[in-house]
C-alpha positions as semicolon CSV with decimal commas, in nm:
position;residue;x (nm);y (nm);z (nm)
1;M;-2,739;0,709;-4,065
2;H;-2,383;0,625;-3,964
3;T;-2,239;0,285;-4,051
4;K;-1,944;0,075;-3,946
5;E;-1,760;0,187;-4,257
6;S;-1,830;0,558;-4,208
7;L;-1,728;0,548;-3,842
8;M;-1,405;0,367;-3,928
9;K;-1,326;0,640;-4,180
10;Q;-1,390;0,909;-3,920
11;L;-1,152;0,741;-3,675
12;E;-0,886;0,739;-3,946
13;L;-0,945;1,109;-4,012
14;L;-0,909;1,178;-3,639
15;G;-0,559;1,032;-3,658
16;I;-0,609;0,771;-3,385
17;D;-0,304;0,543;-3,365
18;R;-0,423;0,188;-3,439
19;D;-0,114;0,037;-3,272
20;G;-0,126;0,252;-2,960
21;T;-0,336;0,268;-2,644
22;L;-0,680;0,429;-2,664
23;L;-0,911;0,505;-2,371
24;V;-1,268;0,606;-2,459
25;H;-1,514;0,813;-2,255
26;S;-1,845;0,824;-2,436
27;S;-2,203;0,934;-2,481
28;M;-2,367;0,694;-2,726
29;K;-2,665;0,928;-2,766
30;S;-2,442;1,207;-2,891
31;M;-2,335;1,001;-3,194
32;G;-2,681;1,004;-3,351
33;L;-2,826;0,714;-3,546
34;V;-2,586;0,426;-3,602
35;E;-2,681;0,122;-3,806
36;G;-2,676;-0,166;-3,556
37;G;-2,664;0,070;-3,258
38;A;-2,413;0,053;-2,974
39;E;-2,289;-0,296;-3,067
40;T;-2,175;-0,158;-3,402
41;V;-1,979;0,115;-3,226
42;I;-1,802;-0,146;-3,012
43;D;-1,730;-0,349;-3,326
44;V;-1,577;-0,041;-3,487
45;F;-1,343;0,028;-3,197
46;T;-1,234;-0,333;-3,143
47;N;-1,164;-0,371;-3,514
48;Y;-0,983;-0,040;-3,545
49;M;-0,765;-0,109;-3,240
50;K;-0,705;-0,480;-3,306
51;D;-0,327;-0,429;-3,313
52;G;-0,322;-0,198;-3,010
53;L;-0,492;-0,171;-2,672
54;L;-0,852;-0,050;-2,635
55;V;-0,973;0,063;-2,291
56;F;-1,308;0,177;-2,153
57;P;-1,378;0,292;-1,796
58;T;-1,620;0,055;-1,622
59;H;-1,666;0,256;-1,304
60;T;-1,899;0,160;-1,021
61;W;-1,836;0,454;-0,783
62;S;-2,201;0,561;-0,795
63;Y;-2,317;0,259;-0,593
64;I;-2,018;0,070;-0,449
65;N;-1,959;0,222;-0,105
66;A;-1,950;0,138;0,266
67;D;-2,319;0,045;0,259
68;H;-2,283;-0,164;-0,057
69;P;-1,918;-0,275;-0,034
70;R;-1,894;-0,569;-0,277
71;F;-1,788;-0,518;-0,635
72;F;-1,860;-0,830;-0,841
73;L;-1,606;-0,840;-1,119
74;D;-1,819;-1,030;-1,366
75;H;-2,159;-0,870;-1,316
76;S;-2,146;-0,535;-1,132
77;P;-2,262;-0,296;-1,406
78;S;-2,072;0,011;-1,514
79;C;-2,228;0,343;-1,416
80;V;-2,074;0,542;-1,702
81;G;-2,280;0,451;-2,007
82;I;-2,392;0,181;-2,245
83;L;-2,068;0,144;-2,444
84;P;-1,851;0,050;-2,142
85;E;-2,122;-0,187;-2,022
86;L;-2,138;-0,369;-2,356
87;F;-1,762;-0,367;-2,398
88;R;-1,684;-0,528;-2,061
89;K;-1,903;-0,828;-2,158
90;R;-1,720;-0,897;-2,483
91;P;-1,509;-1,216;-2,512
92;G;-1,143;-1,150;-2,443
93;V;-1,201;-0,826;-2,254
94;I;-1,027;-0,808;-1,914
95;R;-1,167;-0,591;-1,634
96;S;-0,945;-0,457;-1,359
97;L;-1,020;-0,531;-0,994
98;H;-1,058;-0,180;-0,850
99;P;-1,395;-0,169;-0,669
100;T;-1,495;0,185;-0,776
101;H;-1,274;0,287;-1,072
102;S;-1,221;-0,028;-1,278
103;V;-1,136;-0,025;-1,646
104;A;-1,187;-0,290;-1,912
105;A;-0,921;-0,356;-2,174
106;F;-0,891;-0,556;-2,496
107;G;-0,588;-0,625;-2,708
108;R;-0,212;-0,607;-2,664
109;D;-0,097;-0,622;-2,299
110;A;-0,456;-0,611;-2,166
111;K;-0,374;-0,845;-1,877
112;E;-0,066;-0,650;-1,774
113;F;-0,249;-0,319;-1,809
114;T;-0,533;-0,420;-1,575
115;C;-0,350;-0,637;-1,320
116;D;-0,256;-0,394;-1,043
117;D;-0,549;-0,158;-0,977
118;H;-0,678;-0,330;-0,662
119;R;-0,333;-0,298;-0,499
120;F;-0,386;0,075;-0,444
121;D;-0,613;0,255;-0,200
122;T;-0,699;0,552;-0,423
123;P;-0,913;0,578;-0,737
124;C;-0,641;0,677;-0,987
125;A;-0,304;0,580;-0,838
126;R;0,009;0,641;-1,043
127;G;0,076;0,266;-1,061
128;S;-0,279;0,183;-1,170
129;A;-0,423;0,171;-1,521
130;W;-0,474;0,547;-1,504
131;G;-0,101;0,602;-1,452
132;K;-0,015;0,345;-1,716
133;L;-0,197;0,563;-1,969
134;L;0,079;0,817;-1,912
135;D;0,355;0,556;-1,937
136;R;0,210;0,429;-2,266
137;K;0,161;0,781;-2,411
138;A;-0,202;0,688;-2,464
139;T;-0,473;0,875;-2,648
140;I;-0,790;0,964;-2,456
141;L;-1,098;1,006;-2,675
142;L;-1,398;1,194;-2,537
143;I;-1,707;1,123;-2,751
144;G;-1,985;1,376;-2,700
145;V;-1,860;1,459;-2,351
146;D;-1,618;1,728;-2,239
147;L;-1,328;1,740;-1,997
148;R;-1,563;1,711;-1,700
149;R;-1,584;1,340;-1,780
150;N;-1,209;1,290;-1,819
151;T;-1,117;1,071;-1,520
152;Y;-0,750;1,095;-1,614
153;I;-0,743;1,454;-1,484
154;H;-0,841;1,319;-1,140
155;G;-0,529;1,108;-1,174
156;V;-0,309;1,409;-1,249
157;E;-0,448;1,587;-0,942
158;E;-0,376;1,278;-0,734
159;W;-0,017;1,245;-0,859
160;V;0,052;1,614;-0,789
161;D;-0,100;1,554;-0,443
162;I;-0,349;1,839;-0,446
163;P;-0,493;1,864;-0,092
164;G;-0,860;1,806;-0,020
165;R;-0,927;1,576;-0,311
166;L;-0,938;1,241;-0,129
167;T;-1,080;1,127;0,202
168;D;-0,828;1,059;0,478
169;G;-1,014;0,748;0,590
170;H;-1,085;0,428;0,404
171;E;-1,404;0,247;0,314
172;Q;-1,376;-0,128;0,358
173;L;-1,461;-0,249;0,008
174;F;-1,427;-0,591;-0,151
175;T;-1,375;-0,720;-0,503
176;V;-1,548;-1,053;-0,562
177;L;-1,400;-1,276;-0,832
178;P;-1,614;-1,507;-1,048
179;D;-1,519;-1,806;-0,829
180;G;-1,643;-1,628;-0,517
181;T;-1,302;-1,526;-0,383
182;E;-1,319;-1,193;-0,199
183;I;-1,029;-0,948;-0,212
184;H;-1,024;-0,679;0,056
185;V;-0,956;-0,338;-0,103
186;P;-0,960;-0,056;0,158
187;S;-1,033;0,253;-0,047
188;R;-1,016;0,629;-0,014
189;R;-1,268;0,824;-0,218
190;H;-1,292;1,154;-0,399
191;Y;-1,393;1,404;-0,135
192;G;-1,648;1,681;-0,111
193;L;-1,713;1,894;-0,417
194;S;-1,734;1,738;-0,761
195;W;-1,402;1,887;-0,869
196;S;-1,441;1,736;-1,214
197;E;-1,724;1,978;-1,289
198;H;-1,451;2,245;-1,311
199;F;-1,222;2,060;-1,552
200;W;-1,378;2,240;-1,850
201;K;-1,170;2,545;-1,758
202;V;-0,857;2,410;-1,927
203;D;-1,020;2,319;-2,258
204;E;-0,873;2,614;-2,449
205;V;-0,536;2,583;-2,276
206;L;-0,500;2,219;-2,378
207;E;-0,587;2,300;-2,739
208;R;-0,347;2,593;-2,750
209;N;-0,063;2,376;-2,616
210;G;-0,124;2,090;-2,858
211;A;-0,242;1,850;-2,586
212;M;-0,593;1,817;-2,734
213;Y;-0,780;1,875;-3,058
214;K;-1,142;1,842;-3,160
215;G;-1,314;1,648;-3,436
216;Q;-1,625;1,445;-3,507
217;L;-1,742;1,085;-3,472
218;G;-2,092;1,020;-3,594
219;D;-2,277;1,336;-3,497
220;A;-2,069;1,383;-3,183
221;V;-1,806;1,645;-3,117
222;V;-1,502;1,458;-2,989
223;R;-1,192;1,565;-2,802
224;V;-0,871;1,378;-2,876
225;C;-0,630;1,412;-2,583
226;D;-0,261;1,324;-2,572
227;A;-0,227;1,175;-2,223
228;A;0,139;1,270;-2,181
229;A;0,099;1,627;-2,308
230;L;-0,220;1,676;-2,106
231;A;-0,047;1,560;-1,787
232;K;0,247;1,794;-1,851
233;V;0,027;2,101;-1,908
234;I;-0,207;2,039;-1,615
235;T;0,077;1,941;-1,378
236;E;0,248;2,272;-1,448
237;M;-0,078;2,462;-1,397
238;L;-0,155;2,284;-1,070
239;R;0,194;2,343;-0,931
240;D;0,152;2,709;-1,011
241;N;-0,206;2,718;-0,876
242;P;-0,318;2,422;-0,661
243;D;-0,666;2,580;-0,646
244;L;-0,705;2,565;-1,025
245;F;-1,012;2,340;-1,011
246;S;-1,150;2,469;-0,681
247;D;-1,400;2,703;-0,846
248;N;-1,603;2,722;-1,166
249;N;-1,469;3,056;-1,286
250;A;-1,324;3,085;-1,634
251;L;-0,949;3,134;-1,661
252;D;-0,808;3,474;-1,750
253;L;-0,622;3,377;-2,067
């Protein structure tokens, strides 16, 4: 069984920068048995990153839409796993105001990091938290999930302006603050195919170019991504081939 101490040691071995910015995508189940369960995992990350900035996605895209347009900041649950859901409820954690692609952050600059997301009409705008990951040279940790769950790559596609990824029209969505204030956030959405299901194609390329390496946390295989290096590699690939993620065929390497 994994413990707080053993997980902390594994994070150290992975070379995660305690003073930096860390975004975590996760599958709790993949980690195996952990003494104290998911709450212990959150304790590990908040303790390890106490001098930096810890971020989890707290997305609600699966159910916030034109038919269900109100995102309640304090109680709309995350649709991307138990760890983000527990993390967003922790004291001192700040959740951003984007109705479908919010993040929750704890630590240094958390308020600044989360403050602008609702000012944009796309899921991963360059000025949002997703773009700030690039500015901060963040690390993205994928626990027991692969690149298909790496929302940041959606951001890179958006910044390169790949056609056909976002709807032209807007859904009229609203973010509701704890005091009942409603903020109108007209929002475009990811369009058509689930492009992210094709992100696995660049796994080997990212490793070969030093933008990602693999390790272990608990029982889970993890991918440690350098946000800046990943953006550079994928931007170059998309400019060379805008249809890179338009099919599920392996790359000819």
